[in-house]
N, C-alpha and C positions, 0 to 999 in steps of 0.2 A: 575819714571819721575814725575815732578811736573807741575802744571798748569802755574806757572810763569817762568818755564824753568830753575830753579836752581837745582843744585846738590851739595852735600857736599862730598868732597873727600880728602883723605890724600895726601899731596904733601910737600916734603921737611921737613918731621917730624911733620907736624901739619895738622889738618883738616881745610880745607878752603872751603868757599862758592864760587861757580862758577855760573855765569848766563850770557846767551847771549840773550838779547832782540832783537827786530827788528833792532834798531839802531846799536847795537853791531854786528849783522850779516852783516849789510851794511858796517860798518867800517872794518870788517874782510875781506870781499870781496875786498874792496879797498886796504887793506894792502897786501893781498896775490895774487890778480889777479884771484882767483878761487871762484866759487860759493860755498857757504857753503855746499850744498848737494854733490857737486862734491868733495870737500875736504874730507867730511865724507866717501864717497865711496872710495877715494884713501887711506884713513887711514885703512879702513876695508880690502881692497884688497892688501895693501902693495905696492901700486904704487907710482909714483913720487910725492913727496911733499918735502918741505925743512924744515930744522930745524927752520928757521926764521918763516915759516908758523905756526909751533907748538907754538913757543914763542908768536907770535902775537895773536893766538887764546887764549892761556892760560892767557896772560896779559889782553886782553880785557874782558875775562870772570871773572877774578879776580876783575877787576874794576866794571863790571856789578854786581858782587856778593857783592860789598860794600867795597872792599879794596881800600884805597886811591890811586890815580894814581901814585904818587911818590913811594909809597911802592911796588905797582905792578911792576913798571918798574925797581925798584932796586932789585927785587927778582932774585936771581941767579939760573937761569934754566940750565946754562951750566954744573953745577956740578951734576946734577941729571941723573940717568940712562936713556938712550934713550927709553927703553921699558916702563918705568914709564911715561915718557912724552907722548909717543904715546897712551898708554892706557888711561891716564887722558884726553888728548885732545879728543880722540874718545868718551868717556863717556860724556864729557862736551858738545861737539857739538851735539851728539845725543839728549841730554836733551833739548838743545835749539831748535832743529828742530822738535822734536816729541811732547812734551807736555805730558799731562795726558793720559796714556794708557787705563785707566778704563772709560774714558768719552770722546768719540769722538765728535767733533763738525765740522760743515761745511760738505762739500761733499767730505770728504777725500777718499772715496772708488772709486771715478770716476777716470779712468786713464786720463792722459793728456800728450800732447807731450812734450818731453824734449827739452830745448834750445840747439842748437848745440854747443855753447861755454861753457855750464855748469854754466854760471853765472845767478844769480837771477836778475830779473827786479824789482826794488823797486817802480817804478812809479805806478803800480796798487794799492799798499798799500796807497800811498799818495793820489791817486785819490779817493779811497774808503773812506779814512779818511776825505777828503774835503767834499764828498757827505754826510757824517754822521755828519759833524761839529766837528770832533774829532781833538783837537789841535795836531800839529806835535810832540811836546814834549811828549804828552801822547802816541801817536802811537809808537814813537821810544822806549819808555820805556816798551811796551807790549811784551810778548812772542808771538810766532806765534799762540799758542793755545788760549791765551787771545784775540788776534785780531779776530780769527775765532769765538769765542764765542760772542764777541761784535758785529761782523757783523751779525751773526745769529739772535741775539736779536734785532738789529736794523731793520733787514728785517721783522721779525715777528711783530714788533710794527708799522711799517710803511706800511704794506701791501706788496703785491708782486712786486711793481714797483719803489722803490727808485733806484734800479738798474734793468735793464732788465734781464730776465731769461738768455739770451745769455751772458750778461756781467757777471752775477754771475757764470754761468757755466764756462766761460773762466777764471775767477779769481780762482775758486776752482780747475780747471784743472791745471792751472799754479802752484798753491800752492802744489798740489799733486805731480806734476812732480818735483818740487824743493825739496820736502821732501822725495821722493822715493829713492834718491841716485843713479839715473840712471848713468851708466858709460858714460864718455865723453872722447873725445880725449885728450891725454896728451898735456900740453902746450909745445911749442917749446923751 
C-alpha cells in the first residue's frame, strides 16, 4: 500500500495505476450509494454489490491514477473476467482506504462506532480542512493516509487545541470505523 493511495495492477492486458483520493471516495459513494468501507467489506465477503459499482470504482480509480477521463470511461470492462474485476476493485479500494501499512498516523487503533447506513460522512474532512486552512481541492486530492498525516502535523504545530480533544477523538473514531470495513445492512 502507498501513502498516496495508489496501486499499480494489471487490467485488460496492461499495468495501470489506480488511485482513490478523498474526493474519489466521495464520488464513489455518490455513484454507488455505498460507503467505501462498506463496499470493501461486501467485496471481501462476497455480498451484494453490482457490476456497475465495480465499474464506477475502477473508472474513478483509473482517473485518480492519471488516466484521462475519456479513456477511463471508454475502457471496456464488460469483456474482462468477473473475478479479475472483483480482485482488482478489492485491491484498489483497500489501497485507497488503508494507506501505508508501515507507518500508521492518527489514532487508527481506537475503535469507533460504525454508521448504521455504512456511508462515510465527508463533512468532518471539510470541517477539519477549513480549520487548518487547507484548500478544498488539496483535501480532495489527498489520500486518507495523507490527510491523517497532515492533521497530525497541524495539531503538533498548533498545540493541543486547534481542535478539542473530543473533536479529534470523534474524527479519528469515525475514520477508524470507516476504514475498518464493519459489516452493514445490505441495501434494499
